[in-house]
C-alpha positions in Angstrom: 4.5 27.8 -3.6 0.8 26.1 -4.0 0.3 24.8 -7.4 -2.8 26.4 -9.2 -6.1 24.2 -8.5 -6.8 23.3 -11.8 -3.2 21.6 -12.2 -3.8 19.9 -8.5 -6.9 18.5 -9.7 -5.0 17.2 -13.6 -1.9 15.6 -11.6 -4.5 13.6 -9.4 -6.7 13.4 -12.5 -3.7 11.6 -14.4 -2.3 9.5 -11.5 -5.9 8.1 -11.0 -5.8 7.0 -14.3 -2.4 5.9 -14.2 -3.2 3.7 -11.4 -6.5 2.6 -13.0 -4.4 1.7 -16.4 -1.8 -0.2 -14.8 -4.4 -2.7 -12.7 -4.2 -1.4 -9.3 -7.6 0.2 -8.9 -8.3 -3.0 -7.2 -5.9 -2.1 -4.7 -7.0 1.3 -4.0 -8.3 1.9 -0.6 -7.3 2.0 4.1 -6.0 -1.9 4.8 -5.9 -3.0 8.2 -4.8 -6.2 10.1 -2.6 -7.8 12.6 0.0 -9.7 11.3 2.6 -12.6 12.7 6.5 -11.8 13.2 8.3 -14.7 12.5 11.6 -14.2 13.9 15.3 -14.8 13.7 16.7 -17.5 15.4 17.4 -17.0 18.9 14.2 -14.0 18.7 11.2 -14.0 19.9 7.9 -13.8 17.5 5.1 -11.0 18.3 1.7 -9.8 16.6 1.7 -6.3 15.3 -1.2 -4.1 13.4 -0.5 -2.8 10.3 -2.2 0.0 8.1 -1.6 0.2 4.0 -3.2 3.3 2.6 -3.3 3.3 -1.2 -4.3 6.2 -2.9 -3.8 7.1 -6.2 -0.3 8.0 -6.5 0.9 7.6 -3.0 1.1 4.5 -0.6 1.7 4.3 3.1 2.4 2.6 5.8 1.7 2.7 9.4 3.0 0.2 12.3 1.2 2.4 15.3 2.6 -0.7 18.1 5.9 0.1 16.5 6.0 3.5 16.1 6.7 3.1 12.9 6.0 4.0 9.1 6.2 6.0 6.1 5.6 5.6 2.2 5.8 2.1 0.1 7.2 2.3 -3.4 5.3 0.2 -6.2 8.5 -2.1 -7.8 6.4 -4.8 -9.6 2.3 -5.4 -10.1 1.6 -9.2 -11.6 -2.4 -9.6 -12.2 -3.0 -10.3 -7.6 -0.2 -9.3 -6.4 2.4 -6.4 -5.7 5.2 -6.1 -5.0 6.7 -2.8 -2.6 10.2 -1.5 -1.9 9.9 0.1 2.0 11.0 3.9 2.1 10.4 3.9 6.3 10.4 8.0 7.2 9.5 7.6 11.3 10.8 5.7 13.8 13.8 3.8 12.5 15.1 3.2 15.4 12.0 1.3 16.2 12.0 -0.5 13.4 13.9 -2.2 10.9 13.8 -0.5 7.1 15.0 -1.7 3.8 12.3 -4.2 3.4 10.1 -5.2 0.8 6.1 -6.3 1.1 4.1 -7.9 -0.9 1.1 -7.8 -1.3 -1.9 -10.1 -2.6 -5.5 -9.8 -3.4 -7.9 -12.6 -1.6 -10.7 -11.7 -2.6 -12.2 -7.9 -3.3 -11.4 -7.2 0.8 -8.8 -9.5 1.7 -5.1 -9.1 1.5 -2.2 -11.4 2.0 0.1 -10.1 3.6 3.8 -10.4 3.4 6.7 -8.7 4.4 11.0 -9.8 3.6 13.7 -8.1 5.2 16.8 -6.1 3.2 18.7 -9.9 2.5 15.2 -11.8 1.2 14.1 -13.8 4.3 10.1 -13.4 5.0 9.9 -11.5 8.4 5.8 -11.2 8.5 3.2 -12.5 7.4 -1.0 -12.0 8.0 -4.2 -11.1 6.7 -5.5 -7.0 5.9 -9.5 -6.6 5.9 -10.3 -3.8 3.4 -11.2 -0.7 6.0 -12.2 1.5 2.9 -12.7 0.9 -0.2 -11.3 4.5 -3.2 -13.3 4.1 -6.1 -11.2 5.3 -9.4 -13.7 6.1 -12.0 -11.4 6.6 -15.8 -11.7 9.9 -17.4 -14.3 8.8 -20.6 -17.0 7.6 -18.0 -16.7 11.0 -16.2 -17.2 12.8 -19.4 -20.1 10.0 -20.6 -21.8 11.8 -17.5 -21.5 14.9 -18.2 -23.3 13.7 -21.4 -20.6 14.5 -23.6 
């Protein structure tokens, strides 16, 4: 059953307000880059692409060269740093799950990316560039624009 059109709009507005209130609006957008794997002893590391899409109410990750991805759940936000828990939902046989991703804003269009395995070991790092920025305006700004 589909939610009523007004309800969908309200849900998006509330999610946008929650992200803006939490200060996460600087992270909104589509981020892409190549990272380097930090191998375990006796293994060979490789470079691979990462795309993270941060929208109001959802965060997804895709590792196209590895054939896996899923969602990321925010667990911590402090200033320019965002901590996320991995919830991969496809390609699980090709990627290690139960990890943690940390993002840090370097400037308006660049993030430092670090991925830690379930044991807390740093296993990948790199830089992601913003491909598309999404802007969230506070509802009062929208109302002001309408002359109310």
